[in-house]
C-alpha positions in Angstrom: -103.6 79.0 175.9 -104.3 75.2 175.8 -101.6 74.5 178.4 -99.8 71.9 176.3 -96.2 70.8 177.3 -93.5 72.1 175.2 -92.7 68.7 173.9 -96.3 68.3 172.4 -96.1 71.8 170.9 -92.8 70.8 169.2 -94.5 67.6 167.9 -97.4 69.6 166.6 -95.0 72.0 164.7 -93.1 69.1 163.4 -96.2 67.5 162.2 -97.0 70.5 160.1 -93.5 70.7 158.5 -93.4 66.9 157.8 -96.9 67.1 156.3 -95.8 70.0 154.1 -92.6 68.2 153.0 -94.3 64.9 152.3 -97.1 66.6 150.4 -94.7 68.6 148.3 -93.7 65.3 146.7 -97.0 64.9 145.0 -99.1 68.1 145.2 -97.8 69.5 141.9 -98.5 66.4 140.0 -102.1 66.1 141.3 -102.7 69.8 140.6 -101.4 69.3 137.1 -103.7 66.4 136.6 -107.0 67.4 138.3 -106.6 71.2 137.8 -105.0 74.1 139.4 -108.2 76.0 140.0 -109.6 72.9 141.7 -106.3 72.6 143.8 -106.7 76.3 144.9 -110.3 75.5 146.1 -108.9 72.5 147.9 -106.3 74.7 149.4 -109.1 77.1 150.7 -111.0 74.0 152.2 -107.9 72.4 153.7 -106.6 75.5 155.4 -110.2 76.4 156.6 -110.4 72.9 158.2 -107.0 73.3 159.7 -108.1 76.7 161.3 -111.2 75.1 162.7 -109.2 72.4 164.5 -107.6 75.1 166.7 -110.9 75.4 168.5 -110.5 71.9 169.8 -108.7 70.7 172.9 -108.5 67.1 171.7 -104.9 66.3 171.0 -105.7 64.1 168.0 -107.7 66.8 166.3 -104.9 69.3 167.0 -102.4 66.8 165.2 -104.9 66.5 162.4 -105.2 70.2 162.1 -101.3 70.6 161.9 -101.1 67.9 159.1 -103.9 69.7 157.2 -102.0 73.0 157.8 -98.8 71.5 156.3 -100.7 70.2 153.2 -102.5 73.6 152.9 -99.2 75.4 153.2 -97.8 73.3 150.3 -100.9 74.1 148.2 -100.8 77.7 149.0 -97.1 78.2 147.9 -97.5 76.1 144.7 -100.8 76.1 143.0 -101.9 79.7 143.0 -98.7 80.8 141.3 -98.8 77.9 138.9 -102.4 78.8 138.0 -101.4 82.4 137.5 -98.4 81.7 135.3 -100.4 79.3 133.1 -103.2 81.8 132.7 -100.7 84.5 131.7 -99.4 82.3 129.0 -102.8 80.9 127.8 -104.1 84.4 127.5 -101.0 85.6 125.6 -100.4 88.4 128.0 -96.7 88.4 127.1 -97.7 90.0 123.9 -99.5 92.7 125.6 -96.4 94.3 127.1 -97.4 93.1 130.6 -94.3 91.3 131.9 -94.6 88.2 134.1 -91.8 89.4 136.2 -93.7 92.7 137.0 -96.8 90.8 137.9 -94.9 88.3 140.1 -92.9 91.2 141.8 -96.2 93.0 142.5 -97.7 89.9 143.8 -94.9 89.2 146.3 -94.9 92.9 147.4 -98.7 92.9 147.9 -98.4 89.5 149.7 -95.9 91.0 152.1 -98.1 94.0 152.9 -101.1 91.8 153.3 -99.1 89.6 155.8 -98.2 92.5 157.9 -101.7 93.9 157.9 -103.2 90.4 158.8 -100.7 90.0 161.6 -101.7 93.3 163.1 -105.4 92.4 162.6 -104.7 89.1 164.2 -103.1 90.5 167.2 -106.0 93.0 167.7 -108.4 90.1 167.5 -106.5 88.2 170.1 -106.5 91.3 172.4 -110.2 91.9 171.8 -111.5 88.4 172.2 -108.9 87.1 174.7 -108.2 84.0 172.7 -105.4 83.0 170.3 -107.9 81.0 168.2 -109.6 84.2 167.0 -107.2 84.9 164.0 -107.8 81.3 162.8 -111.5 81.7 162.9 -111.2 85.1 161.1 -109.1 83.5 158.4 -112.1 81.3 157.6 -114.1 84.5 157.0 -111.5 85.4 154.3 -111.2 81.9 152.8 -114.9 81.6 152.1 -115.2 84.7 149.8 -111.8 83.8 148.2 -113.1 80.4 147.2 -116.3 82.1 145.9 -114.2 84.4 143.8 -112.2 81.6 142.4 -115.3 79.6 141.5 -116.9 82.7 139.8 -114.0 84.2 138.0 -111.2 81.7 137.4 -110.9 79.2 134.6 -109.4 75.8 135.1 -105.9 74.9 133.8 -103.9 71.8 133.9 -100.2 70.9 133.4 -98.8 69.7 130.1 -100.7 66.6 129.5 -98.4 65.3 126.8 -95.4 65.2 129.1 -97.3 64.8 132.3 -96.8 61.0 132.8 -93.1 60.9 132.0 -92.3 64.0 134.0 -94.4 62.8 136.9 -92.4 59.5 136.9 -89.2 61.4 136.8 -90.4 63.7 139.6 -91.3 60.8 141.8 -88.0 59.0 141.2 -86.0 62.2 141.8 -87.9 62.8 145.0 -87.3 59.2 146.2 -83.6 59.4 145.4 -83.4 62.7 147.3 -85.0 61.1 150.4 -82.6 58.1 150.2 -79.7 60.5 150.3 
């Protein structure tokens, strides 16, 4: 749709993957320190901004959007689940007969169904509007109420503050050693 050369498209994709990989080195530590609920809200904002950049034809903005998309992906695949697991334990739900494995299994099943449905809705939007940007704009319509529900209904939780500094140091060192090979 934007008539970009294949090499530029490849670089855009690579930018997203590299941003996801690099942000994975520190996202968990930041979420533990500043709060997972807060990180979920940041996720909604970052992904929303990434989606907005698809409306631009400016190459720098498109690269920024892919970098934001990479960071947003890392947030999406880490902080929501971390928040939920901590809430489960803080509320003592393991004593209620509600198994964490059952909750996680249902979450992944529902997530798969939602992915299929949103793919079909996205394809319908593209056909209806004639632009491949439509699903990205529509996702913002979903992100805003999601953020509002998080603000209204979720409590904040953090990582274990007692072991946070030593485990964060070990995490950073392990990540650097992994990168060195």
